[in-house]
C-alpha positions as CSV (number, residue, x, y, z in Angstrom):
1,M,6.7,29.8,-64.9
2,H,9.9,28.4,-65.8
3,P,12.4,28.4,-62.7
4,Q,14.6,29.9,-64.9
5,R,12.4,32.9,-66.0
6,R,11.1,33.1,-62.4
7,G,11.0,36.7,-60.6
8,R,10.5,39.1,-63.9
9,G,6.7,39.8,-63.4
10,A,5.5,37.3,-66.6
11,G,3.6,35.3,-63.8
12,G,2.2,38.2,-62.3
13,A,0.9,39.5,-65.2
14,L,-0.7,36.4,-66.2
15,L,-3.0,35.9,-63.2
16,T,-3.9,39.8,-63.4
17,A,-5.1,38.9,-67.0
18,A,-7.0,35.8,-66.0
19,Q,-8.8,37.6,-62.8
20,R,-9.7,40.8,-64.9
21,R,-11.1,37.9,-67.3
22,L,-12.8,36.2,-64.1
23,T,-14.2,39.4,-62.9
24,G,-15.7,40.5,-66.7
25,L,-17.3,37.3,-66.8
26,G,-19.0,37.6,-63.7
27,A,-17.1,35.1,-61.5
28,V,-16.6,36.4,-57.7
29,A,-14.1,34.1,-56.4
30,A,-11.2,32.7,-58.2
31,Y,-9.5,29.1,-57.4
32,A,-6.2,27.7,-57.9
33,K,-3.9,24.7,-57.6
34,V,-0.5,25.4,-56.4
35,A,2.5,23.2,-56.2
36,D,3.9,22.3,-52.5
37,D,6.4,23.9,-52.6
38,P,7.9,27.7,-51.5
39,A,8.1,29.6,-54.6
40,G,4.4,28.5,-55.5
41,V,2.9,29.0,-51.9
42,G,4.8,32.5,-51.5
43,F,3.5,33.7,-54.9
44,A,-0.4,32.6,-53.9
45,Q,-0.3,34.0,-50.8
46,R,1.2,37.6,-51.7
47,R,-1.7,37.7,-54.1
48,G,-4.5,37.3,-51.6
49,Y,-5.1,33.5,-51.9
50,R,-5.9,31.7,-49.2
51,R,-4.7,28.2,-48.8
52,G,-7.3,25.6,-48.5
53,R,-7.2,21.5,-49.0
54,R,-4.3,19.4,-49.8
55,A,-4.0,17.0,-52.6
56,E,-1.5,14.3,-52.8
57,F,-0.4,12.8,-56.1
58,L,0.6,9.2,-56.3
59,M,2.7,6.9,-58.6
60,L,2.7,3.1,-58.8
61,D,5.6,1.2,-61.1
62,L,3.9,-1.8,-62.4
63,A,7.1,-3.4,-63.6
64,E,7.6,-4.0,-59.5
65,A,4.2,-4.1,-58.1
66,V,2.3,-7.0,-56.7
67,L,-1.5,-6.8,-56.9
68,P,-3.5,-8.2,-54.7
69,A,-6.0,-11.2,-55.8
70,H,-8.9,-9.8,-57.6
71,P,-12.0,-9.3,-54.6
72,V,-15.0,-11.7,-54.7
73,L,-17.6,-9.5,-56.5
74,P,-21.5,-9.0,-55.2
75,A,-23.9,-11.4,-56.7
76,G,-24.6,-10.3,-60.4
77,V,-22.2,-7.8,-60.4
78,R,-19.9,-7.9,-63.8
79,L,-16.7,-6.0,-64.5
80,L,-16.5,-4.9,-68.2
81,A,-14.5,-2.0,-69.9
82,A,-16.5,1.2,-70.8
83,A,-16.2,0.5,-74.4
84,E,-18.2,-2.4,-73.6
85,L,-21.4,-0.6,-72.7
86,P,-24.1,0.2,-74.8
87,G,-24.0,3.7,-74.5
88,P,-22.5,6.0,-72.0
89,H,-25.7,7.1,-70.2
90,P,-25.4,4.5,-67.3
91,L,-21.6,5.9,-66.3
92,C,-22.6,9.4,-67.2
93,T,-25.4,9.1,-64.6
94,A,-23.0,6.9,-62.1
95,D,-20.5,9.7,-62.4
96,L,-22.7,12.5,-61.6
97,H,-23.9,10.4,-58.5
98,A,-20.6,9.7,-57.1
99,S,-19.0,13.2,-57.7
100,R,-21.7,15.0,-55.4
101,D,-19.7,13.7,-52.6
102,E,-16.1,14.0,-53.6
103,P,-14.2,15.8,-51.4
104,G,-13.0,19.3,-52.1
105,E,-13.6,23.3,-51.8
106,V,-15.5,23.0,-55.7
107,T,-19.0,21.1,-55.4
108,M,-20.1,19.3,-59.0
109,D,-22.9,21.6,-60.2
110,E,-25.6,19.7,-62.3
111,V,-24.2,19.0,-66.0
112,G,-26.1,18.1,-68.8
113,Y,-25.4,14.9,-70.7
114,A,-24.0,17.0,-73.5
115,D,-21.8,18.6,-72.0
116,W,-20.6,15.5,-69.9
117,L,-20.2,14.0,-73.1
118,A,-17.5,16.7,-74.6
119,A,-15.8,17.2,-71.0
120,Y,-15.3,13.4,-69.9
121,W,-16.5,10.6,-72.9
122,E,-14.8,12.5,-75.8
123,R,-12.0,13.8,-73.7
124,P,-8.9,12.7,-76.7
125,D,-7.0,11.2,-73.5
126,L,-9.6,8.5,-72.3
127,D,-9.1,5.4,-72.5
128,R,-12.8,3.3,-72.7
129,E,-10.6,-0.2,-73.0
130,L,-9.0,0.5,-69.4
131,T,-11.7,2.8,-68.1
132,T,-13.9,-0.1,-66.2
133,V,-17.6,-0.4,-64.7
134,A,-19.0,-2.5,-62.3
135,V,-22.6,-3.5,-63.5
136,R,-25.5,-4.9,-62.4
137,D,-28.4,-5.0,-64.5
138,G,-27.5,-2.5,-67.0
139,E,-26.8,-0.2,-63.9
140,V,-23.5,1.0,-63.4
141,L,-22.7,0.6,-59.7
142,A,-18.8,1.8,-59.5
143,F,-16.3,3.2,-62.1
144,G,-12.8,4.2,-62.5
145,F,-11.6,6.2,-65.5
146,A,-8.6,5.7,-67.0
147,M,-6.3,8.3,-69.0
148,A,-3.6,6.7,-71.0
149,D,-1.1,7.7,-73.5
150,R,-0.5,4.4,-74.6
151,R,3.6,4.5,-74.9
152,D,4.1,4.1,-71.2
153,R,1.7,5.8,-68.1
154,Y,-1.9,5.9,-67.5
155,R,-3.6,8.1,-64.8
156,S,-6.4,6.9,-62.8
157,G,-9.0,9.6,-63.1
158,M,-12.4,9.8,-61.0
159,T,-13.0,6.5,-59.2
160,G,-16.6,6.7,-57.7
161,T,-19.6,4.2,-56.4
162,R,-22.7,5.2,-56.4
163,R,-24.5,5.4,-53.0
164,G,-26.1,2.5,-51.4
165,H,-23.5,-0.1,-52.9
166,R,-20.6,1.2,-51.2
167,G,-18.6,-0.5,-48.4
168,R,-18.7,-4.0,-50.9
169,G,-15.5,-3.2,-52.6
170,L,-16.5,-2.5,-56.1
171,A,-13.9,0.9,-55.8
172,R,-11.3,-1.6,-55.1
173,A,-12.0,-4.0,-57.9
174,V,-12.5,-1.5,-60.9
175,K,-9.4,0.0,-59.5
176,Q,-7.5,-3.6,-59.5
177,R,-9.0,-4.6,-63.0
178,S,-8.0,-1.5,-64.7
179,L,-4.6,-1.6,-63.2
180,S,-4.4,-5.3,-64.2
181,R,-5.5,-4.4,-68.5
182,V,-2.9,-1.6,-68.0
183,R,0.0,-3.4,-67.2
184,A,-1.4,-6.0,-69.5
185,A,-1.6,-3.3,-72.2
186,G,2.1,-2.8,-71.8
187,L,2.1,0.4,-69.7
188,R,4.5,0.8,-66.7
189,Y,3.6,3.8,-64.8
190,A,0.4,4.3,-63.0
191,Y,-0.6,8.0,-61.0
192,T,-3.5,9.1,-59.4
193,S,-4.3,11.8,-56.9
194,N,-6.2,12.2,-53.7
195,D,-8.0,15.0,-51.8
196,A,-5.2,14.8,-48.6
197,G,-8.7,14.0,-46.8
198,N,-10.0,11.2,-48.7
199,V,-8.8,8.6,-46.1
200,A,-10.7,5.8,-47.6
201,M,-9.2,6.1,-51.2
202,L,-5.8,7.1,-50.4
203,T,-5.7,3.9,-48.0
204,L,-7.1,1.9,-50.9
205,N,-4.4,3.5,-53.2
206,R,-1.6,3.0,-51.0
207,R,-2.8,-1.1,-50.4
208,L,-2.5,-1.2,-53.9
209,G,1.2,-0.4,-53.9
210,Y,0.7,3.7,-54.3
211,R,3.4,5.6,-52.6
212,T,3.1,10.1,-52.3
213,V,5.2,11.6,-54.9
214,A,3.9,14.9,-54.9
215,A,1.4,17.5,-53.7
216,E,-0.7,20.8,-54.2
217,W,-2.4,22.9,-52.3
218,H,-5.6,24.5,-53.1
219,Y,-6.0,28.0,-52.9
220,L,-9.0,30.9,-53.0
221,R,-9.7,34.6,-53.6
222,D,-12.5,36.7,-53.2
223,L,-12.2,38.7,-56.7
224,S,-14.3,41.5,-54.9
225,D,-11.1,42.4,-52.9
């Protein structure tokens, strides 16, 4: 709700309607993201939502940032733009593998290829030229999705590395290459978000110069209450 429109019952009415809709679809729990401020937290808690994990939003001003030198890649690994892949299927496979280990309350279910294409590959803000992948022998080992408005800002989406290839600097490599290409494309502000318990990614992002600018809490409510 717009701050000047709060306290009139509209937010509560919208939430009640949404919960009724979810219950009608057979959902047994409602999951919500709540801004880390007293108004949002109080609204959720008064309506029976239980606090879960915290997430941080980070920003990097590329006009001022001094990016580290690009890391040395393992033998045979190349960095490509997603647009250079012969097709999106290798990226889909890597994404689904890496997403199973992403911290959070909601785990990744099996997603069919057609659904993945619709939800990720074909989303209008995905920039395939700025999305970076680490490839060896046709297999995507690591990746970093890039969403951009092509005006002045970019958001780093899921960054992941397949099991068996972690700890080799691939996530750092794809993020740095993406940031370099983002700056070369004339974009200035880079944003990303991380679960507060994802120490590895938070550490990597802070080494790249990102700083925390906002946060949110994840909340959950049992709809059978």
